[in-house]
C-alpha distance (Angstrom), angle and dihedral (degrees) to the residues before:
residue distance angle dihedral
M1 . . .
L2 3.81 . .
F3 3.78 112.9 .
P4 3.83 124.6 -157.1
R5 3.71 121.9 -119.4
I6 3.84 109.9 -81.8
V7 3.81 119.6 -155.2
A8 3.79 111.5 -152.4
D9 3.79 124.8 -165.9
D10 3.78 110.7 -111.7
R11 3.84 90.7 -120.1
E12 3.82 88.6 63.5
K13 3.90 94.2 67.7
A14 3.82 93.4 93.7
S15 3.85 94.3 47.9
G16 3.81 93.8 77.6
V17 3.81 92.0 -132.6
P18 3.75 94.9 107.6
D19 3.83 90.2 51.6
N20 3.85 90.1 50.5
L21 3.74 90.6 49.7
R22 3.75 91.6 51.8
R23 3.80 90.5 50.2
L24 3.78 88.1 55.6
G25 3.86 88.9 53.9
A26 3.84 101.6 -97.4
R27 3.77 122.4 145.4
V28 3.80 105.4 -127.9
E29 3.81 126.3 -168.9
F30 3.70 126.6 -177.0
R31 3.78 127.5 -133.6
L32 3.71 138.1 150.6
L33 3.81 103.8 -98.9
D34 3.84 124.1 -159.9
V35 3.81 91.7 -156.6
A36 3.82 129.1 25.2
D37 3.73 133.8 8.8
Y38 3.83 97.1 -114.9
V39 3.80 131.8 21.6
I40 3.76 124.0 -163.2
G41 3.75 108.8 179.9
D42 3.81 107.4 -60.3
R43 3.78 91.1 -13.7
A44 3.78 125.9 93.3
V45 3.77 134.5 -168.9
E46 3.84 126.4 -157.6
R47 3.79 111.2 -164.8
K48 3.81 119.2 -153.4
T49 3.69 133.6 175.8
T50 3.81 114.0 -134.4
S51 3.78 92.2 -108.3
D52 3.81 92.2 49.8
F53 3.82 89.7 46.7
V54 3.81 91.9 53.0
S55 3.82 93.0 44.5
S56 3.80 91.9 46.7
L57 3.79 90.0 50.2
F58 3.83 94.0 52.9
S59 3.81 94.6 42.8
G60 3.81 91.6 49.4
R61 3.78 94.8 -119.3
L62 3.76 94.6 112.2
F63 3.86 94.1 68.0
E64 3.74 92.5 46.0
Q65 3.82 90.4 49.3
A66 3.83 91.0 48.8
R67 3.77 90.6 49.1
R68 3.81 94.0 50.0
L69 3.82 89.6 46.5
S70 3.78 95.0 51.3
E71 3.81 92.4 45.0
S72 3.82 91.6 51.4
Y73 3.72 104.1 42.9
V74 3.84 137.9 41.7
M75 3.76 93.3 -137.4
P76 3.83 112.3 27.9
L77 3.80 118.4 -176.4
M78 3.81 131.5 -173.9
V79 3.74 116.7 -159.6
V80 3.85 117.5 -163.7
E81 3.79 112.8 -160.6
G82 3.77 124.4 -164.9
D83 3.75 144.1 31.5
L84 3.80 105.7 -36.6
Q85 3.90 91.2 -178.9
A86 3.82 88.9 59.2
S87 3.82 92.4 47.5
L88 3.75 91.2 49.5
Q89 3.84 91.6 54.4
E90 3.82 88.2 59.5
I91 3.86 94.9 58.2
S92 3.77 124.7 80.7
R93 3.84 96.7 -142.4
P94 3.77 111.7 43.2
K95 3.80 92.3 161.0
T96 3.79 88.1 60.5
F97 3.73 88.9 54.6
W98 3.81 94.1 50.8
G99 3.82 91.3 44.9
S100 3.81 89.6 53.0
I101 3.78 91.9 51.1
L102 3.72 92.9 53.3
């Protein structure tokens, strides 16, 4: 299988994802990206842990990041990794979280 070139944000090096992509045969290059964690052609991926997703939502950063992502790339994706249920148990207003998502 031939993989396209993937540009990964420099800050993603420690995540282990670029190493896994390389093991699968992908060509990964690192750059400092203004928007997104990974870029594949006109597609962009923003990775978030569940706790970062929840904190970004409550701080208002999430919607700004989503706007910038959608304005910058034809196909923006946001991937949330982790146990959302566990993260929701740590917040005091889970109904606010679900209302914001809607």
